[in-house]
gemmi code that builds the backbone of each chain (N, CA, C; Angstrom):
import gemmi

chains = {
    "A": [
        ("UNK", (-9.763, -5.391, 28.904), (-10.494, -5.379, 27.659), (-9.624, -4.929, 26.500)),
        ("UNK", (-10.163, -4.958, 25.316), (-9.400, -4.600, 24.134), (-9.160, -3.102, 24.111)),
        ("UNK", (-7.958, -2.720, 23.697), (-7.632, -1.313, 23.566), (-7.859, -0.842, 22.151)),
        ("UNK", (-7.289, 0.289, 21.831), (-7.366, 0.827, 20.477), (-6.426, 0.015, 19.581)),
        ("UNK", (-6.927, -0.420, 18.454), (-6.053, -1.157, 17.533), (-5.927, -0.404, 16.215)),
        ("UNK", (-4.777, -0.562, 15.588), (-4.510, 0.113, 14.325), (-3.887, -0.889, 13.356)),
        ("UNK", (-4.344, -0.806, 12.119), (-3.790, -1.665, 11.078), (-3.542, -0.859, 9.806)),
        ("UNK", (-2.487, -1.207, 9.040), (-1.430, -2.144, 9.434), (-0.503, -1.523, 10.477)),
        ("UNK", (0.381, -2.316, 11.034), (1.345, -1.752, 11.981), (2.461, -1.036, 11.232)),
        ("UNK", (2.764, -1.540, 10.041), (3.762, -0.918, 9.181), (3.236, -0.872, 7.752)),
        ("UNK", (3.532, 0.225, 7.054), (3.119, 0.352, 5.663), (4.240, 1.041, 4.910)),
        ("UNK", (4.735, 0.358, 3.884), (5.739, 0.946, 3.009), (5.101, 1.156, 1.653)),
        ("UNK", (5.215, 2.358, 1.120), (4.605, 2.664, -0.160), (5.559, 3.536, -0.976)),
        ("UNK", (5.218, 3.717, -2.219), (6.036, 4.540, -3.101), (5.423, 5.918, -3.242)),
        ("UNK", (6.250, 6.874, -3.477), (5.802, 8.247, -3.687), (4.731, 8.290, -4.759)),
        ("UNK", (3.639, 9.004, -4.452), (2.553, 9.146, -5.413), (1.414, 8.161, -5.223)),
        ("UNK", (1.635, 7.122, -4.414), (0.588, 6.126, -4.201), (-0.430, 6.597, -3.166)),
        ("UNK", (-1.536, 5.864, -3.129), (-2.625, 6.129, -2.183), (-2.548, 5.105, -1.051)),
        ("UNK", (-2.767, 5.560, 0.210), (-2.758, 4.632, 1.339), (-3.968, 4.873, 2.236)),
        ("UNK", (-4.366, 3.817, 2.905), (-5.432, 3.897, 3.907), (-4.926, 3.293, 5.198)),
        ("UNK", (-5.159, 3.994, 6.293), (-4.769, 3.530, 7.623), (-6.041, 3.391, 8.442)),
        ("UNK", (-6.136, 2.288, 9.163), (-7.379, 1.975, 9.871), (-7.196, 2.062, 11.386)),
        ("UNK", (-8.256, 2.527, 12.052), (-8.253, 2.604, 13.505), (-9.550, 2.006, 14.047)),
        ("UNK", (-9.405, 1.071, 14.991), (-10.544, 0.504, 15.709), (-10.511, 1.034, 17.142)),
        ("UNK", (-11.446, 1.895, 17.499), (-11.395, 2.486, 18.845), (-11.910, 1.503, 19.892)),
        ("UNK", (-11.774, 1.886, 21.136), (-12.343, 1.103, 22.228), (-13.864, 1.141, 22.094)),
        ("UNK", (-14.495, 0.013, 22.279), (-15.941, -0.089, 22.119), (-16.656, 0.897, 23.038)),
        ("UNK", (-17.574, 1.663, 22.445), (-18.347, 2.615, 23.239), (-17.755, 4.010, 23.289)),
        ("UNK", (-16.520, 4.171, 22.810), (-15.910, 5.499, 22.792), (-16.435, 6.279, 21.587)),
        ("UNK", (-17.056, 7.429, 21.870), (-17.646, 8.201, 20.786), (-16.652, 9.175, 20.152)),
        ("UNK", (-15.608, 9.518, 20.874), (-14.617, 10.456, 20.336), (-13.419, 9.694, 19.791)),
        ("UNK", (-12.930, 10.136, 18.638), (-11.777, 9.485, 18.001), (-10.869, 10.558, 17.427)),
        ("UNK", (-9.571, 10.375, 17.618), (-8.569, 11.371, 17.235), (-7.476, 10.707, 16.380)),
        ("UNK", (-6.967, 11.449, 15.446), (-5.770, 11.053, 14.702), (-4.662, 12.072, 14.979)),
        ("UNK", (-3.460, 11.536, 15.217), (-2.267, 12.353, 15.408), (-1.169, 11.792, 14.499)),
        ("UNK", (-0.177, 12.631, 14.216), (0.957, 12.195, 13.416), (2.228, 12.508, 14.193)),
        ("UNK", (3.119, 11.528, 14.298), (4.371, 11.712, 15.022), (5.536, 11.506, 14.075)),
        ("UNK", (6.191, 12.611, 13.731), (7.373, 12.532, 12.879), (8.582, 12.213, 13.736)),
        ("UNK", (9.638, 11.747, 13.125), (10.825, 11.296, 13.841), (11.388, 12.421, 14.712)),
        ("UNK", (11.573, 12.120, 15.994), (12.170, 13.081, 16.900), (11.239, 14.171, 17.393)),
        ("UNK", (9.956, 14.033, 17.095), (8.995, 15.052, 17.516), (7.861, 14.437, 18.321)),
        ("UNK", (7.113, 15.303, 18.979), (5.915, 14.835, 19.648), (4.766, 14.694, 18.663)),
        ("UNK", (3.753, 13.927, 19.023), (2.590, 13.786, 18.139), (1.929, 15.133, 17.863)),
        ("UNK", (1.408, 15.282, 16.639), (0.685, 16.497, 16.248), (-0.729, 16.119, 15.854)),
        ("UNK", (-1.671, 16.891, 16.337), (-3.093, 16.652, 16.078), (-3.415, 16.791, 14.587)),
        ("UNK", (-4.229, 15.871, 14.101), (-4.705, 15.946, 12.717), (-6.207, 16.237, 12.662)),
        ("UNK", (-7.016, 15.364, 13.297), (-8.456, 15.465, 13.162), (-9.139, 14.779, 14.340)),
        ("UNK", (-10.332, 15.274, 14.667), (-11.104, 14.765, 15.801), (-12.527, 14.495, 15.329)),
        ("UNK", (-13.010, 13.298, 15.622), (-14.393, 12.918, 15.317), (-15.196, 12.824, 16.613)),
        ("UNK", (-16.398, 13.346, 16.569), (-17.377, 13.075, 17.606), (-18.514, 12.331, 16.906)),
        ("UNK", (-18.611, 11.052, 17.172), (-19.558, 10.234, 16.424), (-19.084, 10.074, 14.990)),
        ("UNK", (-19.952, 10.331, 14.040), (-19.611, 10.152, 12.631), (-19.003, 11.398, 12.005)),
        ("UNK", (-19.184, 12.527, 12.630), (-18.750, 13.774, 12.019), (-17.406, 14.264, 12.531)),
        ("UNK", (-16.674, 14.935, 11.639), (-15.398, 15.532, 12.015), (-15.673, 16.843, 12.738)),
        ("UNK", (-15.417, 16.872, 14.036), (-15.668, 18.072, 14.826), (-14.559, 19.099, 14.667)),
        ("UNK", (-13.370, 18.646, 14.315), (-12.231, 19.552, 14.176), (-11.221, 18.886, 13.250)),
        ("UNK", (-11.044, 19.453, 12.061), (-10.060, 18.889, 11.118), (-8.948, 19.897, 10.837)),
        ("UNK", (-8.733, 20.785, 11.784), (-7.799, 21.884, 11.579), (-6.348, 21.432, 11.458)),
        ("UNK", (-6.058, 20.209, 11.877), (-4.684, 19.732, 11.826), (-4.300, 19.012, 10.546)),
        ("UNK", (-5.257, 18.745, 9.690), (-4.912, 18.079, 8.424), (-4.024, 19.013, 7.617)),
        ("UNK", (-2.863, 18.534, 7.172), (-1.875, 19.434, 6.559), (-2.282, 19.976, 5.192)),
        ("UNK", (-3.040, 19.236, 4.429), (-3.459, 19.695, 3.098), (-4.575, 18.779, 2.597)),
        ("UNK", (-5.060, 19.043, 1.399), (-6.224, 18.292, 0.909), (-5.887, 16.896, 0.417)),
        ("UNK", (-4.648, 16.472, 0.539), (-4.323, 15.078, 0.229), (-4.743, 14.153, 1.375)),
        ("UNK", (-4.979, 14.731, 2.525), (-5.339, 13.960, 3.709), (-6.852, 14.052, 3.926)),
        ("UNK", (-7.438, 12.904, 4.210), (-8.869, 12.856, 4.450), (-9.157, 11.722, 5.418)),
        ("UNK", (-10.143, 11.867, 6.266), (-10.486, 10.797, 7.203), (-11.993, 10.653, 7.266)),
        ("UNK", (-12.439, 9.428, 7.493), (-13.867, 9.138, 7.596), (-14.130, 8.247, 8.795)),
        ("UNK", (-15.376, 8.299, 9.241), (-15.821, 7.433, 10.339), (-17.323, 7.190, 10.120)),
        ("UNK", (-17.664, 6.451, 9.085), (-19.046, 6.396, 8.583), (-20.079, 5.864, 9.561)),
        ("UNK", (-19.684, 4.967, 10.455), (-20.668, 4.391, 11.372), (-20.387, 4.768, 12.820)),
        ("UNK", (-19.495, 5.721, 13.019), (-19.218, 6.198, 14.368), (-18.349, 5.279, 15.183)),
        ("UNK", (-17.701, 4.320, 14.523), (-16.797, 3.427, 15.241), (-15.438, 3.434, 14.551)),
        ("UNK", (-15.209, 2.511, 13.629), (-13.930, 2.425, 12.907), (-13.709, 3.700, 12.095)),
        ("UNK", (-12.444, 4.128, 12.035), (-12.093, 5.289, 11.226), (-10.966, 4.908, 10.274)),
        ("UNK", (-10.971, 5.547, 9.121), (-9.919, 5.346, 8.136), (-9.312, 6.695, 7.772)),
        ("UNK", (-8.010, 6.772, 7.864), (-7.273, 7.961, 7.416), (-6.745, 7.655, 6.026)),
        ("UNK", (-7.040, 8.524, 5.086), (-6.681, 8.293, 3.690), (-5.698, 9.360, 3.243)),
        ("UNK", (-4.655, 8.940, 2.594), (-3.652, 9.871, 2.090), (-3.471, 9.630, 0.599)),
        ("UNK", (-3.718, 10.660, -0.182), (-3.570, 10.566, -1.631), (-2.205, 11.088, -2.044)),
        ("UNK", (-1.716, 10.584, -3.181), (-0.471, 11.097, -3.790), (0.596, 11.290, -2.714)),
        ("UNK", (0.922, 10.197, -2.023), (1.842, 10.300, -0.893), (3.177, 10.930, -1.297)),
        ("UNK", (3.744, 11.640, -0.338), (5.050, 12.282, -0.505), (5.991, 11.754, 0.576)),
        ("UNK", (7.299, 11.901, 0.342), (8.269, 11.374, 1.301), (8.090, 12.033, 2.661)),
        ("UNK", (7.658, 13.283, 2.671), (7.428, 14.004, 3.920), (6.252, 13.487, 4.731)),
        ("UNK", (5.448, 12.601, 4.142), (4.330, 12.005, 4.885), (4.804, 10.864, 5.771)),
        ("UNK", (6.037, 10.443, 5.614), (6.574, 9.358, 6.428), (6.545, 9.748, 7.901)),
        ("UNK", (5.911, 8.917, 8.702), (5.723, 9.215, 10.134), (4.986, 8.036, 10.762)),
        ("UNK", (4.813, 8.123, 12.080), (3.924, 7.184, 12.768), (2.579, 7.881, 12.945)),
        ("UNK", (1.525, 7.239, 12.490), (0.179, 7.794, 12.601), (-0.518, 7.118, 13.774)),
        ("UNK", (-0.916, 7.947, 14.741), (-1.503, 7.447, 15.981), (-2.992, 7.741, 16.009)),
        ("UNK", (-3.721, 6.802, 16.555), (-5.153, 6.982, 16.756), (-5.433, 6.905, 18.257)),
        ("UNK", (-6.370, 7.688, 18.722), (-6.776, 7.637, 20.120), (-8.294, 7.716, 20.189)),
        ("UNK", (-8.857, 7.169, 21.274), (-10.306, 7.292, 21.458), (-10.597, 7.638, 22.907)),
        ("UNK", (-11.762, 8.208, 23.122), (-12.163, 8.542, 24.484), (-13.680, 8.536, 24.595)),
        ("UNK", (-14.145, 8.392, 25.823), (-15.544, 8.646, 26.123), (-15.754, 10.158, 26.099)),
        ("UNK", (-16.976, 10.573, 25.991), (-17.293, 11.987, 26.172), (-18.326, 12.056, 27.265)),
        ("UNK", (-17.891, 12.470, 28.450), (-18.769, 12.497, 29.608), (-18.782, 13.916, 30.144)),
        ("UNK", (-19.930, 14.552, 30.145), (-20.037, 15.905, 30.652), (-19.210, 16.877, 29.839)),
        ("UNK", (-18.837, 18.019, 30.408), (-18.076, 19.014, 29.678), (-16.616, 19.022, 30.006)),
        ("UNK", (-16.184, 18.082, 30.811), (-14.790, 18.087, 31.223), (-13.903, 17.296, 30.310)),
        ("UNK", (-12.691, 17.047, 30.763), (-11.719, 16.325, 29.974), (-11.881, 14.831, 30.173)),
        ("UNK", (-11.718, 14.097, 29.095), (-11.805, 12.650, 29.158), (-10.525, 12.061, 28.593)),
        ("UNK", (-9.981, 11.062, 29.291), (-8.696, 10.486, 28.907), (-8.743, 9.913, 27.513)),
        ("UNK", (-7.727, 10.217, 26.727), (-7.573, 9.634, 25.410), (-6.660, 8.405, 25.511)),
        ("UNK", (-7.125, 7.295, 24.977), (-6.373, 6.050, 24.973), (-5.785, 5.853, 23.573)),
        ("UNK", (-4.494, 5.662, 23.526), (-3.804, 5.617, 22.240), (-3.581, 4.186, 21.753)),
        ("UNK", (-3.644, 4.021, 20.454), (-3.244, 2.777, 19.832), (-1.743, 2.747, 19.624)),
        ("UNK", (-1.225, 1.615, 19.115), (0.230, 1.457, 18.938), (0.779, 2.215, 17.732)),
        ("UNK", (-0.109, 2.666, 16.852), (0.351, 3.437, 15.706), (0.579, 2.620, 14.457)),
        ("UNK", (0.547, 3.309, 13.320), (0.950, 2.741, 12.038), (2.167, 3.517, 11.565)),
        ("UNK", (3.252, 2.789, 11.313), (4.463, 3.443, 10.800), (4.388, 3.456, 9.287)),
        ("UNK", (4.260, 4.653, 8.699), (4.179, 4.825, 7.253), (5.529, 5.286, 6.718)),
        ("UNK", (6.026, 4.559, 5.741), (7.271, 4.929, 5.072), (6.983, 5.129, 3.598)),
        ("UNK", (7.290, 6.327, 3.105), (7.090, 6.636, 1.689), (8.458, 6.695, 1.019)),
        ("UNK", (8.684, 5.791, 0.073), (9.992, 5.719, -0.591), (10.082, 6.642, -1.796)),
    ],
    "B": [
        ("UNK", (-3.102, 30.738, 21.463), (-2.691, 29.398, 21.024), (-1.976, 28.688, 22.175)),
        ("UNK", (-2.072, 27.375, 22.139), (-1.403, 26.578, 23.175), (-0.051, 26.111, 22.675)),
        ("UNK", (0.880, 25.970, 23.605), (2.164, 25.356, 23.246), (2.813, 24.792, 24.490)),
        ("UNK", (3.739, 23.891, 24.275), (4.468, 23.257, 25.361), (5.942, 23.233, 25.009)),
        ("UNK", (6.780, 23.575, 25.967), (8.222, 23.503, 25.780), (8.820, 22.558, 26.809)),
        ("UNK", (9.430, 21.508, 26.325), (10.151, 20.610, 27.216), (11.615, 21.021, 27.149)),
        ("UNK", (12.145, 21.382, 28.287), (13.415, 22.097, 28.337), (14.630, 21.212, 28.077)),
        ("UNK", (14.465, 19.907, 28.185), (15.581, 18.985, 27.966), (15.157, 17.910, 26.982)),
        ("UNK", (15.943, 17.715, 25.938), (15.608, 16.650, 24.996), (16.052, 15.283, 25.518)),
        ("UNK", (17.118, 15.271, 26.329), (17.630, 14.040, 26.932), (17.973, 14.314, 28.387)),
        ("UNK", (17.636, 13.351, 29.272), (18.032, 13.405, 30.674), (18.592, 12.041, 31.039)),
        ("UNK", (19.732, 12.045, 31.729), (20.351, 10.799, 32.158), (20.533, 10.819, 33.660)),
        ("UNK", (20.042, 9.763, 34.335), (20.167, 9.669, 35.787), (20.649, 8.271, 36.132)),
        ("UNK", (21.179, 8.141, 37.331), (21.548, 6.817, 37.826), (20.362, 6.201, 38.553)),
        ("UNK", (20.289, 4.890, 38.501), (19.213, 4.199, 39.201), (19.239, 4.569, 40.681)),
        ("UNK", (18.050, 4.862, 41.233), (17.958, 5.211, 42.640), (18.072, 6.699, 42.930)),
        ("UNK", (18.394, 7.507, 41.928), (18.499, 8.958, 42.123), (17.231, 9.636, 41.616)),
        ("UNK", (17.008, 10.904, 42.042), (15.767, 11.582, 41.638), (15.726, 11.900, 40.142)),
        ("UNK", (14.497, 11.990, 39.647), (14.242, 12.361, 38.256), (13.524, 13.706, 38.224)),
        ("UNK", (13.961, 14.592, 37.334), (13.275, 15.862, 37.094), (13.216, 16.088, 35.593)),
        ("UNK", (12.003, 16.127, 35.052), (11.797, 16.445, 33.644), (11.008, 17.754, 33.599)),
        ("UNK", (11.553, 18.742, 32.901), (10.991, 20.087, 32.975), (10.068, 20.405, 31.809)),
        ("UNK", (9.004, 21.138, 32.125), (8.008, 21.490, 31.112), (7.445, 22.874, 31.419)),
        ("UNK", (7.405, 23.734, 30.418), (6.712, 25.007, 30.501), (5.615, 25.033, 29.453)),
        ("UNK", (4.512, 25.681, 29.766), (3.381, 25.692, 28.843), (2.933, 27.118, 28.572)),
        ("UNK", (2.194, 27.257, 27.496), (1.535, 28.517, 27.179), (0.109, 28.198, 26.794)),
        ("UNK", (-0.821, 28.886, 27.438), (-2.226, 28.639, 27.144), (-3.006, 29.913, 27.405)),
        ("UNK", (-3.921, 30.221, 26.530), (-4.696, 31.456, 26.676), (-5.911, 31.260, 27.560)),
        ("UNK", (-6.138, 30.031, 27.963), (-7.331, 29.740, 28.748), (-6.916, 28.929, 29.960)),
        ("UNK", (-7.824, 28.327, 30.642), (-7.501, 27.500, 31.806), (-7.084, 26.116, 31.325)),
        ("UNK", (-5.812, 25.787, 31.448), (-5.333, 24.556, 30.790), (-5.560, 23.292, 31.607)),
        ("UNK", (-5.629, 22.186, 30.907), (-5.409, 20.875, 31.504), (-4.038, 20.431, 31.032)),
        ("UNK", (-3.288, 19.814, 31.928), (-1.912, 19.424, 31.629), (-1.713, 17.957, 31.941)),
        ("UNK", (-0.880, 17.310, 31.146), (-0.675, 15.879, 31.273), (0.784, 15.539, 31.021)),
        ("UNK", (1.167, 14.405, 31.540), (2.404, 13.761, 31.139), (2.055, 12.369, 30.611)),
        ("UNK", (2.583, 12.080, 29.413), (2.456, 10.759, 28.811), (3.844, 10.131, 28.716)),
        ("UNK", (3.888, 8.803, 28.774), (5.133, 8.065, 28.607), (5.005, 7.139, 27.408)),
        ("UNK", (6.106, 7.003, 26.675), (6.114, 6.118, 25.504), (7.349, 5.222, 25.594)),
        ("UNK", (7.125, 3.952, 25.889), (8.206, 2.985, 25.898), (8.453, 2.520, 24.475)),
        ("UNK", (9.671, 2.093, 24.159), (9.989, 1.670, 22.795), (8.991, 0.645, 22.269)),
        ("UNK", (8.489, 0.911, 21.088), (7.558, 0.000, 20.402), (6.262, -0.232, 21.175)),
        ("UNK", (5.902, 0.721, 22.016), (4.638, 0.622, 22.735), (3.855, 1.916, 22.570)),
        ("UNK", (2.566, 1.856, 22.864), (1.716, 3.026, 22.718), (1.920, 4.036, 23.833)),
        ("UNK", (1.411, 5.225, 23.626), (1.460, 6.265, 24.643), (0.584, 5.890, 25.825)),
        ("UNK", (1.108, 6.133, 27.018), (0.360, 5.821, 28.234), (0.293, 7.063, 29.109)),
        ("UNK", (-0.891, 7.355, 29.654), (-1.049, 8.507, 30.522), (-0.398, 8.228, 31.868)),
        ("UNK", (0.506, 9.128, 32.281), (1.158, 9.030, 33.594), (0.348, 9.753, 34.663)),
        ("UNK", (-0.043, 10.988, 34.351), (-0.808, 11.785, 35.297), (-1.440, 12.967, 34.584)),
        ("UNK", (-2.418, 13.596, 35.287), (-3.125, 14.725, 34.691), (-3.446, 15.770, 35.746)),
        ("UNK", (-3.426, 17.027, 35.319), (-3.905, 18.146, 36.122), (-5.091, 18.764, 35.388)),
        ("UNK", (-6.238, 18.825, 36.096), (-7.422, 19.409, 35.456), (-8.115, 20.369, 36.413)),
        ("UNK", (-7.351, 21.263, 37.018), (-7.821, 22.372, 37.857), (-8.251, 21.946, 39.259)),
        ("UNK", (-7.857, 20.794, 39.685), (-8.101, 20.406, 41.077), (-6.804, 20.678, 41.863)),
        ("UNK", (-6.307, 19.740, 42.641), (-5.088, 19.937, 43.414), (-3.905, 20.218, 42.503)),
        ("UNK", (-3.039, 21.151, 42.904), (-1.920, 21.523, 42.042), (-0.789, 20.497, 42.058)),
        ("UNK", (-0.696, 19.686, 43.113), (0.279, 18.595, 43.145), (-0.451, 17.330, 42.744)),
        ("UNK", (-0.012, 16.763, 41.671), (-0.720, 15.621, 41.086), (0.151, 14.385, 41.170)),
        ("UNK", (-0.434, 13.309, 41.663), (0.293, 12.036, 41.730), (-0.169, 11.128, 40.608)),
        ("UNK", (0.802, 10.426, 40.019), (0.478, 9.538, 38.922), (0.897, 8.113, 39.196)),
        ("UNK", (1.009, 7.355, 38.123), (1.397, 5.957, 38.271), (2.907, 5.827, 38.426)),
        ("UNK", (3.327, 4.692, 38.965), (4.746, 4.348, 39.091), (5.562, 5.361, 39.890)),
        ("UNK", (4.930, 6.043, 40.847), (5.650, 6.939, 41.738), (5.945, 8.324, 41.182)),
        ("UNK", (5.468, 8.635, 39.996), (5.685, 9.962, 39.421), (4.692, 10.970, 39.993)),
        ("UNK", (5.110, 12.221, 40.055), (4.213, 13.301, 40.410), (4.646, 14.576, 39.690)),
        ("UNK", (3.724, 15.532, 39.625), (4.004, 16.799, 38.958), (3.267, 17.901, 39.701)),
        ("UNK", (3.852, 19.102, 39.664), (3.230, 20.234, 40.341), (2.908, 21.328, 39.333)),
        ("UNK", (1.659, 21.756, 39.329), (1.216, 22.835, 38.464), (1.540, 24.152, 39.151)),
        ("UNK", (2.340, 25.006, 38.498), (2.680, 26.319, 39.046), (2.265, 27.369, 38.024)),
        ("UNK", (1.133, 27.985, 38.289), (0.577, 28.942, 37.330), (1.499, 30.154, 37.174)),
        ("UNK", (2.075, 30.635, 38.290), (2.911, 31.833, 38.223), (4.157, 31.604, 37.367)),
        ("UNK", (4.604, 30.363, 37.298), (5.790, 30.040, 36.518), (5.424, 29.362, 35.189)),
        ("UNK", (4.160, 29.160, 34.948), (3.650, 28.396, 33.787), (4.457, 27.119, 33.587)),
        ("UNK", (4.629, 26.380, 34.692), (5.422, 25.155, 34.635), (4.612, 23.963, 35.122)),
        ("UNK", (5.063, 22.799, 34.698), (4.425, 21.535, 35.092), (5.500, 20.458, 35.036)),
        ("UNK", (6.460, 20.561, 35.943), (7.612, 19.651, 35.931), (7.243, 18.287, 36.504)),
        ("UNK", (7.838, 17.251, 35.940), (7.595, 15.865, 36.362), (8.752, 15.407, 37.244)),
        ("UNK", (8.436, 14.784, 38.370), (9.474, 14.319, 39.277), (9.184, 12.908, 39.753)),
        ("UNK", (10.273, 12.256, 40.193), (10.169, 10.958, 40.842), (11.343, 10.866, 41.802)),
        ("UNK", (11.108, 10.429, 43.039), (12.191, 10.454, 44.038), (13.348, 9.514, 43.716)),
        ("UNK", (13.028, 8.376, 43.109), (14.058, 7.362, 42.909), (13.822, 6.655, 41.575)),
        ("UNK", (14.754, 6.813, 40.653), (14.585, 6.236, 39.320), (14.802, 4.729, 39.333)),
        ("UNK", (14.030, 4.074, 38.475), (14.159, 2.631, 38.273), (14.505, 2.396, 36.817)),
        ("UNK", (15.204, 1.285, 36.584), (15.605, 0.986, 35.200), (14.402, 0.981, 34.255)),
        ("UNK", (13.278, 0.523, 34.740), (12.081, 0.433, 33.886), (11.495, 1.803, 33.538)),
        ("UNK", (12.020, 2.879, 34.147), (11.531, 4.225, 33.813), (12.135, 4.758, 32.515)),
        ("UNK", (13.139, 4.091, 32.000), (13.769, 4.543, 30.751), (12.731, 4.527, 29.631)),
        ("UNK", (12.488, 5.691, 29.046), (11.426, 5.844, 28.039), (11.456, 7.290, 27.555)),
        ("UNK", (10.529, 7.622, 26.674), (10.354, 9.015, 26.259), (9.107, 9.566, 26.934)),
        ("UNK", (9.226, 10.774, 27.435), (8.146, 11.406, 28.192), (7.688, 12.675, 27.471)),
        ("UNK", (6.375, 12.821, 27.380), (5.787, 13.973, 26.702), (4.934, 14.774, 27.668)),
        ("UNK", (5.182, 16.070, 27.694), (4.316, 17.005, 28.407), (3.262, 17.481, 27.412)),
        ("UNK", (2.013, 17.558, 27.867), (0.902, 17.799, 26.949), (-0.054, 18.820, 27.562)),
        ("UNK", (-0.590, 19.707, 26.726), (-1.566, 20.691, 27.195), (-2.844, 20.575, 26.375)),
        ("UNK", (-3.942, 20.855, 27.044), (-5.232, 20.909, 26.363), (-6.045, 21.966, 27.088)),
        ("UNK", (-6.810, 22.766, 26.352), (-7.694, 23.685, 27.072), (-9.059, 23.764, 26.390)),
        ("UNK", (-9.994, 24.215, 27.170), (-11.402, 24.151, 26.773), (-11.659, 24.918, 25.489)),
        ("UNK", (-10.879, 25.959, 25.250), (-11.063, 26.768, 24.049), (-10.800, 25.952, 22.795)),
        ("UNK", (-9.958, 24.929, 22.911), (-9.586, 24.117, 21.761), (-10.164, 22.707, 21.859)),
        ("UNK", (-11.195, 22.538, 22.663), (-11.802, 21.233, 22.795), (-10.858, 20.269, 23.450)),
        ("UNK", (-10.917, 19.016, 23.037), (-10.087, 17.996, 23.661), (-8.800, 17.737, 22.897)),
        ("UNK", (-8.474, 18.611, 21.953), (-7.254, 18.419, 21.170), (-6.042, 18.510, 22.089)),
        ("UNK", (-5.126, 17.572, 21.993), (-3.910, 17.565, 22.793), (-2.775, 18.190, 21.996)),
        ("UNK", (-1.995, 19.050, 22.676), (-0.798, 19.630, 22.069), (0.400, 19.084, 22.831)),
        ("UNK", (1.269, 18.371, 22.131), (2.398, 17.687, 22.735), (3.671, 18.519, 22.664)),
        ("UNK", (4.510, 18.364, 23.697), (5.874, 18.854, 23.595), (6.694, 17.930, 22.723)),
        ("UNK", (7.951, 18.292, 22.520), (8.835, 17.525, 21.632), (9.336, 16.240, 22.268)),
        ("UNK", (9.170, 16.120, 23.579), (9.579, 14.894, 24.265), (10.922, 15.008, 24.951)),
        ("UNK", (11.068, 14.253, 26.034), (12.342, 14.119, 26.758), (12.642, 12.639, 26.884)),
        ("UNK", (13.798, 12.241, 26.378), (14.219, 10.847, 26.502), (14.960, 10.683, 27.820)),
        ("UNK", (14.429, 9.800, 28.670), (15.035, 9.539, 29.970), (15.873, 8.271, 29.884)),
        ("UNK", (17.141, 8.411, 30.242), (18.038, 7.259, 30.305), (18.366, 6.996, 31.772)),
        ("UNK", (18.284, 5.732, 32.191), (18.587, 5.357, 33.566), (19.784, 4.429, 33.560)),
        ("UNK", (20.840, 4.862, 34.217), (22.090, 4.086, 34.252), (22.120, 3.210, 35.505)),
        ("UNK", (22.640, 2.002, 35.336), (22.735, 1.097, 36.483), (23.988, 1.377, 37.302)),
    ],
}
model = gemmi.Model(1)
for chain_id, residues in chains.items():
    chain = gemmi.Chain(chain_id)
    for i, (resn, *xyz) in enumerate(residues, 1):
        res = gemmi.Residue()
        res.name, res.seqid = resn, gemmi.SeqId(i, " ")
        for name, pos in zip(("N", "CA", "C"), xyz):
            atom = gemmi.Atom()
            atom.name, atom.element = name, gemmi.Element(name[0])
            atom.pos, atom.b_iso = gemmi.Position(*pos), 0.0
            res.add_atom(atom)
        chain.add_residue(res)
    model.add_chain(chain)
structure = gemmi.Structure()
structure.add_model(model)
structure.setup_entities()
């Protein structure tokens, strides 16, 4: 079946511009996560949605970053006034939520953001 | 707070020889531990997971890992490396106190020589 998809695959923008990154989770997955992977590092957690609401946004680096998931499916990560330090691969993952245990997160291919 | 330390940034082995990728973790609660693999230009894929059941965990493609609480380690091993194993490997921790948030190590790049 279809996995997690992310668009665009690559985004080049200029410093100060606004960007939106889109994530389409696996159908039926109620949990959705955003991570950021900078060059040479492991992914870092940004935000977690359970349904439409952000259950944990403790990883968002500052108020230029915002994410929404209005209908509990597709999510958009929005970055205002981009800075060169925002350049990274932005990863999205989704999972089922079954019981109180751990549920596997399935990752998309990522969006590579380059801020010039 | 949770954290993961991958002790080697690069590991190089010859095809057919054993693989050992080392990982130490820190967690204030009962952790779940994972290894993910990332092939060039491909998404992260789960190799194996430990979630408080058997301490020796078997994963895909012949990989396995052993959870050692006394050593706070979760090293990844494979008896015989294959060229297709060349990739970047991430050790990951998650614990109930922090929900399902994953905390990744910095990664180990595995090179397999023919």
